[in-house]
Every structure is written in structure tokens, then in C-alpha cells.
N, C-alpha and C positions, 0 to 999 in steps of 0.2 A: 234651573237652567244647567245644561250639561257643559262641563268645563273642558272635556277632552282628556287625553292621557297626561298624567303628571310627568314631570321631568325625570323622576326616578324610573317610571315605566319606560320612557324613551331610552334612558341610559341602559336599562336591563336588556331591551330589545337590541340596541346597538352592540352591546357586549356579546349577546348571543350570536348576532350576525358575524362578528369578528371571530368568535370561537368556531362557528361552523365553517367559515372560509379557511381558517388556520388548519382545522382538522382535514378538510378536503384537500388542501395543498400538501399536507403531510402524507396523506394516502396516495395522492398523485405522484409525489416524489418517490415514495417507497415502491410503487408499482413500476415506475420508470427504471429504478435501480434493478429491480427483479428482471425486467425485460432486457435491459442491456447486459446483465450478468448471464442470462440464458443465451443471448446472441453471442457473447464472447466465448462462453463455454462450448457452444456448438461450432464456432468458427475456428478455434484453435484446439485441435484434437489431442495434442500432446505427443508423447513418445509412443512408438509402436513396440510391441514385445519382440525381442530378438529370438532366434531359433535356440540358442544355447542359454540356459539359465545360470550357468556358472559365471562368477565374476572374472574379469580379465586378469591374466597372470601379471604379477608385479615384475617390473624390470629389475635386473640385478643391482642397479645403483639406487634403488628405492629401498632404503633401510629402515624407514620410520614405520610405525604401526599405523593401520588405517584409522585408528581413533584419534590420532594427533594431527593437527593441521600442518600443512606443508608451508615452509618458508618460501617466499618468492625468490627466484634466481637473482643473485647479486644483491640481495637485501631489498628492503622496501624503499629506502630513500636513495639508493644508488642506481636509479633507473637508467640514466643516460648522461648525467653530468660529468662523470669521470673524475670528480674531485675527491673521491675516496671517502666521502661522508663525514669529514672532519669539520668542526666549526672552530674558526679561529677568531678570537676577539681582536678588535682593532687596537691600535696603539699609535704612539708617535714615533 
């Protein structure tokens, strides 16, 4: 008399089904990323080339080299508080 598939065969088929679904969803996600990336790349064209290829002339008060980062005006933490950037510990 035929017993049907064993529990190990059922488990193997179920694992194969899960693996197939997982691979399908991974491929779907990757293709959606590629489609959205292509749409974004075509939607935002970027900068257009200007007529002159020379870099803009530096202003006279710009004394730092172009390789060094510029400090923000009035310092980083002195944006608008007007407190001078000093920390004073409390006391009695």
C-alpha cells in the first residue's frame, strides 16, 4: 500500500517553495530599484556646462587655498545666539 510523501519530502518541498519566493522577491526588489534609479537619473539632469571653462576668480578677501575647507562666518556655534560662544559653569 502506498504511504504518500514522507514528512522529510514535504519539508524539502516547503523549503524549496520558500527559497523560490525569496529569490523572486529579491529579484523584484532589485529590478524596482533599477527602475526607480533610471527614472531619477532621467528626471534630474544635473548641471549644464557653462560657456567658460575657467574657474571663477577668487575674491580679494579669500586668502585660503582651494584645498582647505572654509570656516563658516562667525564660527560654527555662534550662529545667532550672540552669547560669544562661551560656556559658563553654574555656581552659587
